[in-house]
C-alpha positions as CSV (number, residue, x, y, z in Angstrom):
1,X,168.2,182.9,66.3
2,X,169.8,179.6,67.3
3,X,170.1,177.6,64.0
4,X,171.0,174.5,65.9
5,X,167.5,174.4,67.4
6,X,166.0,174.5,64.0
7,X,167.7,171.3,62.8
8,X,165.5,168.8,64.8
9,X,162.4,170.5,63.5
10,X,163.6,170.4,59.9
11,X,164.5,166.7,60.3
12,X,161.0,166.0,61.6
13,X,159.4,167.8,58.7
14,X,161.5,165.9,56.1
15,X,160.9,162.6,57.8
16,X,157.2,163.3,57.8
17,X,157.3,164.2,54.1
18,X,159.2,161.0,53.3
19,X,156.7,158.8,55.2
20,X,153.8,160.6,53.6
21,X,155.4,160.1,50.2
22,X,155.9,156.4,50.8
23,X,152.3,155.9,52.0
24,X,151.0,157.9,49.0
25,X,153.1,155.8,46.6
26,X,151.8,152.6,48.2
27,X,148.2,153.7,48.1
28,X,148.7,154.9,44.5
29,X,150.0,151.4,43.5
30,X,146.9,149.8,45.1
31,X,144.6,152.4,43.6
32,X,145.9,151.5,40.1
33,X,145.2,147.9,40.6
34,X,142.0,146.9,38.8
35,X,139.1,149.3,38.1
36,X,136.2,149.9,40.5
37,X,133.9,147.3,39.0
38,X,133.1,144.0,40.8
39,X,134.6,141.2,38.8
40,X,132.4,138.1,38.5
41,X,131.8,135.0,36.3
42,X,131.2,136.1,32.8
43,X,133.3,139.3,33.0
44,X,135.9,139.9,30.3
45,X,138.7,142.4,29.7
46,X,141.7,143.9,31.4
47,X,140.4,143.5,34.9
48,X,140.1,139.8,34.4
49,X,143.5,139.6,32.8
50,X,145.0,141.3,35.9
51,X,143.0,139.0,38.2
52,X,144.2,135.9,36.4
53,X,147.8,137.1,36.3
54,X,147.8,137.9,40.1
55,X,146.1,134.6,41.0
56,X,148.7,132.9,38.8
57,X,151.5,134.8,40.5
58,X,150.7,133.3,43.9
59,X,149.8,129.9,42.6
60,X,146.0,129.8,42.8
61,X,145.4,129.9,39.0
62,X,147.4,127.6,36.7
63,X,145.3,128.0,33.6
64,X,145.6,130.3,30.6
65,X,145.5,134.1,31.0
66,X,142.9,135.0,28.5
67,X,140.8,137.8,30.0
68,X,137.7,135.6,30.3
69,X,136.2,134.9,33.7
70,X,135.2,131.3,33.2
71,X,135.0,128.3,35.5
72,X,138.8,128.0,35.9
73,X,139.0,131.6,37.2
74,X,135.9,131.2,39.3
75,X,137.3,128.2,41.3
76,X,140.7,129.9,41.6
77,X,138.9,133.0,43.2
78,X,136.9,130.7,45.5
79,X,140.1,128.9,46.7
80,X,141.8,132.2,47.3
81,X,138.8,133.5,49.3
82,X,138.7,130.3,51.3
83,X,142.3,130.3,52.1
84,X,142.3,134.0,53.2
85,X,139.2,133.7,55.4
86,X,137.0,135.7,53.1
87,X,133.3,135.2,52.0
88,X,133.5,132.4,49.4
89,X,131.2,133.7,46.6
90,X,133.4,134.1,43.5
91,X,132.9,137.8,43.5
92,X,136.0,140.0,43.3
93,X,135.3,143.2,45.2
94,X,137.5,145.8,46.9
95,X,138.7,143.6,49.8
96,X,140.0,140.9,47.5
97,X,141.5,143.4,45.1
98,X,143.5,145.0,47.9
99,X,144.7,141.6,49.2
100,X,145.8,140.6,45.7
101,X,147.5,144.0,45.1
102,X,149.5,143.7,48.4
103,X,150.5,140.0,47.9
104,X,151.4,140.0,44.2
105,X,153.1,142.0,41.5
106,X,151.6,142.7,38.1
107,X,153.6,143.9,35.1
108,X,150.7,145.0,32.9
109,X,152.9,145.9,29.9
110,X,154.6,142.6,29.9
111,X,151.3,140.6,30.2
112,X,149.4,142.7,27.6
113,X,152.3,142.5,25.1
114,X,152.5,138.8,25.5
115,X,148.7,138.4,25.0
116,X,148.8,140.6,21.9
117,X,151.5,138.3,20.5
118,X,149.2,135.3,21.1
119,X,151.4,133.8,23.7
120,X,150.0,131.3,26.3
121,X,151.0,131.8,29.9
122,X,151.7,128.8,32.0
123,X,153.2,130.3,35.2
124,X,153.3,134.1,35.7
125,X,155.2,135.1,38.8
126,X,158.3,133.7,40.5
127,X,159.8,132.5,37.2
128,X,162.0,134.5,34.7
129,X,159.8,136.3,32.3
130,X,161.3,134.6,29.3
131,X,160.0,131.3,30.7
132,X,156.6,132.5,31.6
133,X,155.1,132.4,28.1
134,X,154.8,129.8,25.4
135,X,156.0,130.3,21.8
136,X,154.2,132.8,19.6
137,X,150.8,131.6,18.4
138,X,150.4,129.1,21.1
139,X,147.2,130.6,22.4
140,X,144.4,130.0,20.0
141,X,142.5,133.2,19.1
142,X,145.1,135.4,20.9
143,X,143.8,137.4,23.9
144,X,140.3,136.0,23.8
145,X,141.1,132.3,23.5
146,X,139.4,129.4,25.2
147,X,138.5,129.2,28.8
148,X,141.2,128.4,31.3
149,X,141.2,125.2,33.2
150,X,141.5,125.0,36.9
151,X,143.9,123.0,39.1
152,X,142.9,123.4,42.7
153,X,145.7,123.9,45.3
154,X,144.9,120.7,47.2
155,X,143.3,117.3,46.4
156,X,139.7,116.9,47.1
157,X,138.8,114.0,49.5
158,X,135.9,111.7,49.4
159,X,134.9,108.3,50.9
160,X,133.3,106.4,48.0
161,X,132.5,106.6,44.3
162,X,129.4,107.0,42.2
163,X,128.6,106.0,38.7
164,X,126.0,107.3,36.3
165,X,123.5,105.9,33.9
166,X,124.2,108.0,30.9
167,X,125.6,106.6,27.7
168,X,122.8,104.4,26.5
169,X,121.6,106.6,23.8
170,X,124.2,105.9,21.1
171,X,121.9,107.4,18.4
172,X,121.6,110.7,20.0
173,X,123.1,113.7,18.1
174,X,126.0,115.5,20.0
175,X,124.7,118.6,21.8
176,X,126.3,122.0,21.4
177,X,128.1,123.0,24.6
178,X,126.6,125.9,26.5
179,X,128.2,129.3,26.0
180,X,129.9,129.3,29.4
181,X,131.4,125.8,29.0
182,X,135.1,125.5,28.3
183,X,136.6,124.9,24.9
184,X,139.0,122.0,24.4
185,X,142.3,122.4,22.6
186,X,143.2,119.2,20.7
187,X,146.3,117.3,21.5
188,X,147.9,114.2,19.9
189,X,150.7,112.9,22.2
190,X,150.3,110.3,24.8
191,X,152.0,111.1,28.1
192,X,154.4,108.5,29.5
193,X,153.1,106.0,32.0
194,X,150.0,105.0,30.0
195,X,149.9,101.9,27.9
196,X,147.9,101.2,24.8
197,X,145.7,99.0,27.0
198,X,145.1,102.0,29.3
199,X,144.1,104.2,26.4
200,X,141.7,101.6,25.0
201,X,140.1,100.9,28.4
202,X,139.6,104.5,29.1
203,X,138.1,105.0,25.6
204,X,135.7,102.1,26.3
205,X,134.6,103.7,29.5
206,X,134.1,107.1,27.8
207,X,132.2,105.5,25.0
208,X,130.0,103.5,27.4
209,X,129.4,106.4,29.7
210,X,129.1,109.5,27.4
211,X,128.6,108.7,23.8
212,X,125.9,111.0,22.5
213,X,127.3,113.8,24.7
214,X,129.1,116.8,23.3
215,X,132.7,116.3,22.7
216,X,133.7,118.4,25.7
217,X,131.4,116.2,27.9
218,X,133.4,113.1,26.7
219,X,136.7,114.8,27.6
220,X,135.1,115.6,31.0
221,X,134.4,112.0,31.7
222,X,137.9,111.0,30.8
223,X,139.2,113.8,33.0
224,X,137.3,112.4,36.0
225,X,139.0,109.0,35.5
226,X,142.4,110.7,35.5
227,X,141.5,112.9,38.5
228,X,140.6,109.7,40.4
229,X,143.9,108.1,39.5
230,X,145.7,111.2,40.8
231,X,143.6,111.3,44.0
232,X,144.7,109.6,47.2
233,X,141.2,108.5,47.7
234,X,141.0,106.2,44.7
235,X,143.2,103.4,43.2
236,X,146.3,104.3,41.3
237,X,145.8,102.6,37.9
238,X,143.3,102.9,35.1
239,X,141.9,99.5,35.4
240,X,141.5,99.6,39.2
241,X,139.7,103.0,38.9
242,X,137.4,101.8,36.2
243,X,136.6,98.4,37.6
244,X,136.2,99.7,41.2
245,X,132.8,98.3,42.5
246,X,129.9,100.5,41.7
247,X,132.1,103.2,40.2
248,X,130.8,103.3,36.6
249,X,127.5,102.2,35.2
250,X,129.1,101.1,31.9
251,X,130.9,98.4,33.8
252,X,127.8,97.3,35.7
253,X,125.7,97.0,32.5
254,X,128.4,95.6,30.2
255,X,128.7,98.7,27.9
256,X,132.4,98.8,28.9
257,X,133.0,96.0,26.4
258,X,131.6,97.9,23.4
259,X,134.0,98.9,20.7
260,X,134.9,102.6,21.3
261,X,134.9,105.1,18.4
262,X,137.7,107.4,17.4
263,X,136.0,110.4,19.2
264,X,136.1,108.6,22.5
265,X,139.8,107.8,22.0
266,X,140.6,111.5,21.1
267,X,138.7,112.6,24.2
268,X,141.0,110.4,26.3
269,X,144.1,111.7,24.6
270,X,143.0,115.3,25.2
271,X,142.3,114.6,28.9
272,X,145.7,112.9,29.3
273,X,147.3,116.0,27.9
274,X,145.8,118.2,30.6
275,X,142.4,119.2,29.3
276,X,139.9,119.2,32.2
277,X,136.7,121.0,31.5
278,X,135.3,119.7,34.8
279,X,137.5,121.8,37.1
280,X,139.1,118.7,38.8
281,X,135.9,116.8,39.5
282,X,136.0,113.3,40.8
283,X,132.3,112.5,40.5
284,X,129.6,113.1,37.9
285,X,126.0,111.9,37.5
286,X,122.9,112.3,35.4
287,X,120.3,114.2,37.5
288,X,117.5,112.6,35.5
289,X,118.5,109.0,36.1
290,X,120.5,109.2,39.4
291,X,118.9,107.2,42.2
292,X,121.5,107.8,44.9
293,X,120.8,110.5,47.5
294,X,124.5,110.5,48.4
295,X,125.6,111.8,45.0
296,X,123.4,114.8,45.5
297,X,125.3,115.7,48.6
298,X,128.5,116.3,46.7
299,X,129.7,119.8,46.0
300,X,128.6,120.5,42.4
301,X,131.0,122.3,40.0
302,X,129.2,122.6,36.7
303,X,126.9,120.9,34.2
304,X,128.2,119.7,30.9
305,X,125.7,118.2,28.6
306,X,123.5,115.9,30.6
307,X,126.0,115.3,33.4
308,X,126.6,117.3,36.6
309,X,130.3,117.2,37.7
310,X,131.2,117.5,41.4
311,X,133.8,117.0,44.1
């Protein structure tokens, strides 16, 4: 037997085994990503934790990893689906799971350990792990804390503004937010760049537009004002945004000059500290009193209290 002739065959066999092993390992890693269930709004648990972590890894989700598929996660999923040419429906099936598994890394042990310690993630992914988590106890309620808020990957564009006619019922009792609406974590500091006059004017707008609404609804109105300031479509200052013609009903009917209460001011402070229960909305309206056909053409995000928030 000529042993030299056997070497090429042996090399081919070993090469085949190595390739098969690599493919098997790759498939195994993908197979271990997520479970077989379709992940959708309202889902909770480890699959949602992994989904949020992977979306945060590649920059689509900048909220809190809490294992709750709320509005923030929903819009992050839709943005991912849109950018990757997928059906935009908010449902996470096999196709999206495979795309996430191939494009991101997920350290389950690290994430789960941090959640068990009550830490709040701010940016999981291309940052050293010791900087990816907040101090212990920073996430209220630990793993099942409040809903995450969403920051879309690009600014939404629009050509004009629309006000609303809510806020006239000052004697109404605050309504309890629906179960699927985000919770709001209180904050006290005022970010730089906003004067006392800015805070007061925004509080007057919130009081005129949304008194009688649940607290999260008042934060939502303040967040819309801030989102407009940060948008290239709208003016750059608090006063210019609020006093823009036909922007807010409270300006048109004079309620902007009412003395705001402490709740309205707190809502403004929370919004300035990053709380946005709207999902980055730049419009809102009361469907009962709205008279503009144009406002109904905007892409709706969610309803909070009596207001519908939209892009």
